[in-house]
Every structure is written in structure tokens, then in C-alpha cells.
Backbone as JSON Lines, residues from 0, in Angstrom:
{"i":0,"aa":"M","n":[34.44,-48.26,8.83],"ca":[33.78,-46.99,9.0],"c":[34.59,-45.88,8.33]}
{"i":1,"aa":"T","n":[35.89,-45.88,8.5],"ca":[36.72,-44.85,7.89],"c":[36.76,-45.01,6.37]}
{"i":2,"aa":"T","n":[36.66,-46.21,5.89],"ca":[36.66,-46.4,4.44],"c":[35.4,-45.81,3.82]}
{"i":3,"aa":"L","n":[34.28,-45.91,4.53],"ca":[33.03,-45.32,4.05],"c":[33.17,-43.79,3.96]}
{"i":4,"aa":"A","n":[33.8,-43.2,4.92],"ca":[34.0,-41.75,4.91],"c":[34.93,-41.36,3.77]}
{"i":5,"aa":"W","n":[36.01,-42.15,3.55],"ca":[36.93,-41.84,2.45],"c":[36.25,-41.97,1.1]}
{"i":6,"aa":"E","n":[35.41,-42.98,0.95],"ca":[34.69,-43.14,-0.31],"c":[33.74,-41.97,-0.55]}
{"i":7,"aa":"F","n":[33.08,-41.53,0.49],"ca":[32.13,-40.42,0.36],"c":[32.86,-39.14,-0.03]}
{"i":8,"aa":"L","n":[34.01,-38.88,0.57],"ca":[34.79,-37.69,0.25],"c":[35.43,-37.79,-1.13]}
{"i":9,"aa":"A","n":[35.76,-38.98,-1.55],"ca":[36.43,-39.17,-2.83],"c":[35.46,-39.05,-4.0]}
{"i":10,"aa":"Q","n":[34.17,-39.17,-3.76],"ca":[33.2,-39.1,-4.85],"c":[33.17,-37.71,-5.49]}
{"i":11,"aa":"G","n":[33.42,-36.71,-4.73],"ca":[33.46,-35.36,-5.29],"c":[32.06,-34.8,-5.55]}
{"i":12,"aa":"T","n":[31.05,-35.4,-5.04],"ca":[29.7,-34.88,-5.25],"c":[29.42,-33.79,-4.22]}
{"i":13,"aa":"S","n":[28.3,-33.13,-4.39],"ca":[27.98,-32.03,-3.49],"c":[27.61,-32.56,-2.11]}
{"i":14,"aa":"T","n":[28.05,-31.85,-1.14],"ca":[27.72,-32.15,0.25],"c":[26.9,-30.99,0.78]}
{"i":15,"aa":"P","n":[26.23,-31.15,1.88],"ca":[25.45,-30.03,2.41],"c":[26.29,-28.79,2.71]}
{"i":16,"aa":"S","n":[27.56,-28.97,3.06],"ca":[28.4,-27.81,3.34],"c":[29.01,-27.22,2.07]}
{"i":17,"aa":"N","n":[28.98,-27.95,0.96],"ca":[29.54,-27.49,-0.3],"c":[28.54,-27.78,-1.42]}
{"i":18,"aa":"P","n":[27.46,-27.01,-1.51],"ca":[26.46,-27.33,-2.53],"c":[26.94,-26.92,-3.92]}
{"i":19,"aa":"S","n":[26.6,-27.75,-4.89],"ca":[26.91,-27.44,-6.28],"c":[25.93,-28.22,-7.14]}
{"i":20,"aa":"G","n":[25.93,-27.94,-8.42],"ca":[25.02,-28.61,-9.33],"c":[24.41,-27.61,-10.28]}
{"i":21,"aa":"P","n":[23.56,-28.08,-11.18],"ca":[23.02,-27.18,-12.2],"c":[22.04,-26.13,-11.63]}
{"i":22,"aa":"E","n":[21.41,-26.4,-10.53],"ca":[20.43,-25.47,-9.96],"c":[21.01,-24.59,-8.85]}
{"i":23,"aa":"F","n":[22.28,-24.78,-8.5],"ca":[22.86,-24.02,-7.41],"c":[23.06,-22.56,-7.82]}
{"i":24,"aa":"G","n":[22.61,-21.63,-6.97],"ca":[22.81,-20.21,-7.19],"c":[21.72,-19.56,-8.03]}
{"i":25,"aa":"K","n":[20.76,-20.31,-8.5],"ca":[19.7,-19.73,-9.31],"c":[18.5,-19.4,-8.41]}
{"i":26,"aa":"A","n":[17.92,-18.25,-8.64],"ca":[16.73,-17.86,-7.9],"c":[15.54,-17.88,-8.85]}
{"i":27,"aa":"S","n":[14.4,-18.18,-8.29],"ca":[13.21,-18.2,-9.13],"c":[12.73,-16.78,-9.37]}
{"i":28,"aa":"P","n":[12.03,-16.53,-10.46],"ca":[11.5,-15.18,-10.73],"c":[10.42,-14.78,-9.72]}
{"i":29,"aa":"F","n":[9.85,-15.76,-9.05],"ca":[8.82,-15.46,-8.05],"c":[9.39,-14.63,-6.9]}
{"i":30,"aa":"G","n":[10.61,-14.86,-6.51],"ca":[11.24,-14.09,-5.44],"c":[11.37,-12.63,-5.81]}
{"i":31,"aa":"L","n":[11.78,-12.35,-7.05],"ca":[11.9,-10.97,-7.52],"c":[10.54,-10.29,-7.55]}
{"i":32,"aa":"V","n":[9.52,-10.99,-8.04],"ca":[8.16,-10.43,-8.09],"c":[7.67,-10.13,-6.67]}
{"i":33,"aa":"L","n":[7.94,-11.01,-5.74],"ca":[7.52,-10.81,-4.36],"c":[8.21,-9.59,-3.74]}
{"i":34,"aa":"I","n":[9.48,-9.44,-3.95],"ca":[10.22,-8.3,-3.39],"c":[9.72,-6.99,-3.99]}
{"i":35,"aa":"I","n":[9.49,-6.96,-5.31],"ca":[8.98,-5.75,-5.96],"c":[7.59,-5.41,-5.45]}
{"i":36,"aa":"A","n":[6.73,-6.42,-5.27],"ca":[5.38,-6.17,-4.76],"c":[5.43,-5.61,-3.34]}
{"i":37,"aa":"L","n":[6.32,-6.11,-2.51],"ca":[6.46,-5.59,-1.15],"c":[6.98,-4.15,-1.15]}
{"i":38,"aa":"L","n":[7.9,-3.84,-2.02],"ca":[8.41,-2.47,-2.11],"c":[7.33,-1.51,-2.59]}
{"i":39,"aa":"I","n":[6.55,-1.91,-3.59],"ca":[5.46,-1.06,-4.07],"c":[4.43,-0.85,-2.96]}
{"i":40,"aa":"G","n":[4.09,-1.9,-2.24],"ca":[3.14,-1.77,-1.12],"c":[3.66,-0.84,-0.04]}
{"i":41,"aa":"T","n":[4.94,-0.91,0.25],"ca":[5.53,-0.03,1.26],"c":[5.47,1.43,0.82]}
{"i":42,"aa":"V","n":[5.8,1.69,-0.44],"ca":[5.75,3.05,-0.95],"c":[4.33,3.6,-0.9]}
{"i":43,"aa":"L","n":[3.34,2.8,-1.29],"ca":[1.95,3.24,-1.25],"c":[1.48,3.51,0.18]}
{"i":44,"aa":"L","n":[1.9,2.68,1.12],"ca":[1.53,2.9,2.51],"c":[2.15,4.18,3.07]}
{"i":45,"aa":"V","n":[3.38,4.45,2.73],"ca":[4.04,5.67,3.21],"c":[3.35,6.91,2.63]}
{"i":46,"aa":"R","n":[3.03,6.88,1.35],"ca":[2.33,8.02,0.73],"c":[0.97,8.24,1.37]}
{"i":47,"aa":"S","n":[0.24,7.16,1.62],"ca":[-1.08,7.3,2.22],"c":[-0.98,7.86,3.63]}
{"i":48,"aa":"M","n":[-0.02,7.4,4.4],"ca":[0.15,7.9,5.76],"c":[0.53,9.37,5.77]}
{"i":49,"aa":"N","n":[1.37,9.79,4.83],"ca":[1.73,11.2,4.74],"c":[0.52,12.06,4.43]}
{"i":50,"aa":"K","n":[-0.36,11.59,3.57],"ca":[-1.58,12.34,3.26],"c":[-2.47,12.47,4.49]}
{"i":51,"aa":"Q","n":[-2.58,11.4,5.25],"ca":[-3.41,11.43,6.46],"c":[-2.81,12.35,7.52]}
{"i":52,"aa":"L","n":[-1.5,12.35,7.66],"ca":[-0.85,13.21,8.66],"c":[-0.96,14.68,8.3]}
{"i":53,"aa":"K","n":[-1.0,14.99,7.01],"ca":[-1.14,16.39,6.61],"c":[-2.53,16.93,6.95]}
{"i":54,"aa":"K","n":[-3.51,16.06,7.1],"ca":[-4.87,16.49,7.44],"c":[-5.0,16.87,8.92]}
{"i":55,"aa":"L","n":[-4.07,16.44,9.75],"ca":[-4.16,16.73,11.18],"c":[-3.84,18.2,11.45]}
{"i":56,"aa":"P","n":[-4.47,18.77,12.48],"ca":[-4.14,20.15,12.83],"c":[-2.77,20.23,13.49]}
{"i":57,"aa":"D","n":[-2.23,21.45,13.52],"ca":[-0.92,21.64,14.15],"c":[-0.98,21.4,15.65]}
{"i":58,"aa":"T","n":[-2.09,21.78,16.27],"ca":[-2.28,21.6,17.7],"c":[-3.7,21.14,17.96]}
{"i":59,"aa":"F","n":[-3.9,20.44,19.05],"ca":[-5.22,19.96,19.4],"c":[-5.87,20.83,20.48]}
{"i":60,"aa":"E","n":[-5.27,21.97,20.77],"ca":[-5.84,22.89,21.74],"c":[-7.07,23.56,21.13]}
{"i":61,"aa":"P","n":[-8.19,23.63,21.86],"ca":[-9.38,24.27,21.3],"c":[-9.18,25.79,21.19]}
{"i":62,"aa":"E","n":[-9.82,26.38,20.17],"ca":[-9.7,27.82,19.97],"c":[-10.47,28.59,21.04]}
{"i":63,"aa":"H","n":[-11.62,28.06,21.44],"ca":[-12.46,28.7,22.45],"c":[-12.73,27.68,23.56]}
{"i":64,"aa":"P","n":[-11.9,27.62,24.59],"ca":[-12.07,26.6,25.63],"c":[-13.15,26.93,26.66]}
{"i":65,"aa":"E","n":[-13.87,28.03,26.48],"ca":[-14.85,28.43,27.49],"c":[-15.94,27.36,27.67]}
{"i":66,"aa":"A","n":[-16.39,26.77,26.59],"ca":[-17.44,25.75,26.7],"c":[-16.94,24.54,27.49]}
{"i":67,"aa":"D","n":[-15.71,24.13,27.26],"ca":[-15.16,23.0,28.01],"c":[-14.98,23.36,29.48]}
{"i":68,"aa":"Q","n":[-14.55,24.57,29.75],"ca":[-14.35,24.98,31.14],"c":[-15.67,25.06,31.88]}
{"i":69,"aa":"A","n":[-16.73,25.51,31.18],"ca":[-18.04,25.57,31.82],"c":[-18.55,24.18,32.14]}
{"i":70,"aa":"A","n":[-18.27,23.22,31.29],"ca":[-18.69,21.84,31.55],"c":[-17.88,21.24,32.69]}
{"i":71,"aa":"D","n":[-16.63,21.66,32.85],"ca":[-15.78,21.12,33.91],"c":[-16.14,21.66,35.28]}
{"i":72,"aa":"E","n":[-16.89,22.74,35.36],"ca":[-17.23,23.32,36.66],"c":[-18.03,22.37,37.52]}
{"i":73,"aa":"G","n":[-18.81,21.47,36.92],"ca":[-19.64,20.56,37.7],"c":[-19.01,19.21,37.95]}
{"i":74,"aa":"T","n":[-17.78,19.0,37.53],"ca":[-17.17,17.69,37.72],"c":[-16.6,17.54,39.12]}
{"i":75,"aa":"D","n":[-16.51,16.32,39.57],"ca":[-15.98,16.02,40.9],"c":[-14.46,15.98,40.82]}
{"i":76,"aa":"R","n":[-13.82,16.87,41.49],"ca":[-12.36,16.94,41.49],"c":[-11.74,16.03,42.55]}
{"i":77,"aa":"G","n":[-12.55,15.34,43.32],"ca":[-12.01,14.5,44.39],"c":[-11.24,13.3,43.86]}
{"i":78,"aa":"A","n":[-11.6,12.83,42.68],"ca":[-10.93,11.66,42.13],"c":[-9.62,12.03,41.46]}
{"i":79,"aa":"A","n":[-9.48,13.27,41.06],"ca":[-8.26,13.7,40.39],"c":[-7.2,14.06,41.41]}
{"i":80,"aa":"P","n":[-5.94,13.79,41.11],"ca":[-4.87,14.17,42.04],"c":[-4.81,15.69,42.17]}
{"i":81,"aa":"G","n":[-4.66,16.16,43.37],"ca":[-4.54,17.58,43.61],"c":[-5.88,18.27,43.81]}
{"i":82,"aa":"G","n":[-6.98,17.57,43.58],"ca":[-8.3,18.17,43.74],"c":[-8.8,17.96,45.16]}
{"i":83,"aa":"S","n":[-9.83,18.69,45.52],"ca":[-10.4,18.52,46.85],"c":[-11.83,18.03,46.71]}
{"i":84,"aa":"S","n":[-12.18,17.07,47.52],"ca":[-13.53,16.52,47.44],"c":[-14.41,17.17,48.5]}
{"i":85,"aa":"Q","n":[-15.67,16.85,48.45],"ca":[-16.63,17.44,49.38],"c":[-16.36,16.94,50.81]}
{"i":86,"aa":"R","n":[-15.86,15.72,50.93],"ca":[-15.58,15.18,52.27],"c":[-14.47,15.98,52.95]}
{"i":87,"aa":"E","n":[-13.48,16.39,52.19],"ca":[-12.4,17.16,52.78],"c":[-12.89,18.55,53.2]}
{"i":88,"aa":"Q","n":[-13.85,19.09,52.46],"ca":[-14.36,20.41,52.79],"c":[-15.29,20.36,53.99]}
{"i":89,"aa":"D","n":[-16.18,19.36,54.03],"ca":[-17.16,19.25,55.11],"c":[-17.21,17.8,55.58]}
{"i":90,"aa":"P","n":[-16.42,17.43,56.6],"ca":[-16.39,16.03,57.03],"c":[-17.7,15.58,57.69]}
{"i":91,"aa":"S","n":[-18.52,16.51,58.16],"ca":[-19.77,16.09,58.81],"c":[-20.9,15.86,57.79]}
{"i":92,"aa":"A","n":[-20.65,16.12,56.51],"ca":[-21.71,15.93,55.51],"c":[-21.97,14.44,55.32]}
{"i":93,"aa":"K","n":[-23.25,14.1,55.22],"ca":[-23.64,12.7,55.04],"c":[-23.62,12.39,53.54]}
{"i":94,"aa":"H","n":[-23.01,11.27,53.22],"ca":[-22.9,10.88,51.82],"c":[-23.76,9.65,51.59]}
{"i":95,"aa":"D","n":[-24.56,9.71,50.55],"ca":[-25.37,8.57,50.17],"c":[-24.5,7.57,49.4]}
{"i":96,"aa":"P","n":[-24.79,6.28,49.58],"ca":[-24.04,5.3,48.79],"c":[-24.45,5.43,47.31]}
{"i":97,"aa":"P","n":[-23.58,5.01,46.42],"ca":[-23.9,5.12,45.0],"c":[-25.1,4.24,44.65]}
{"i":98,"aa":"T","n":[-25.89,4.7,43.72],"ca":[-27.05,3.94,43.29],"c":[-26.69,3.11,42.08]}
{"i":99,"aa":"K","n":[-27.45,2.03,41.87],"ca":[-27.24,1.18,40.72],"c":[-27.84,1.85,39.5]}
{"i":100,"aa":"P","n":[-27.16,1.78,38.37],"ca":[-27.7,2.38,37.18],"c":[-28.91,1.58,36.67]}
{"i":101,"aa":"T","n":[-29.89,2.27,36.17],"ca":[-31.07,1.6,35.61],"c":[-30.9,1.45,34.14]}
{"i":102,"aa":"S","n":[-31.3,0.29,33.62],"ca":[-31.16,0.09,32.19],"c":[-32.48,0.04,31.48]}
């Protein structure tokens, strides 16, 4: 068994831990093309995203919130934290069970 190991080491050929040969260290041109294509794609994506972000407004606050506030006057605040529902205001009020939606 040890003679087999000595013969293998004495051959001087490439081993997995010490690769050598005519193709060692050479990269194919396909790798360079792939890396350049990925870099170009990244640059195009960044430029496109910057254009889209410039289209956004500085703030999303409405200029005239009166219409939204008028629509909110009829909403049920009982489900929101801090709001008061009709049950809390008038515990003797009779509440109908929810109806099934019609399609």
C-alpha cells in the first residue's frame, strides 16, 4: 500500500490539490462575456429605477384633504384603535347581525 502511494507521488503528475497542465489557469471568453452582460444589465436597471423614482412626488399628502375627511365622517371608528363604537355610546341599542352579501 505504501509503495503505491510512493509511486503516485513520484510520478510528478497533477493531483487535485496541485493542478497543472496546458489548460490550467485559462478562462474561457464566455465568462468575460457573461460578466460584461451582467454589468450592463445592472447599469441599465439602476438608470431605469432612477428615472422612475424621479417621477414620484416629494410627499404623498393630499393638497386638499377635505374630500377625504368628508368621506371619513361616515366610517365606523369602532374597529380602529382609539375610536368609539356605537355600542360604547349606547349599550341598550339593538344591533342587527351582519347580512350576507348578494352577488
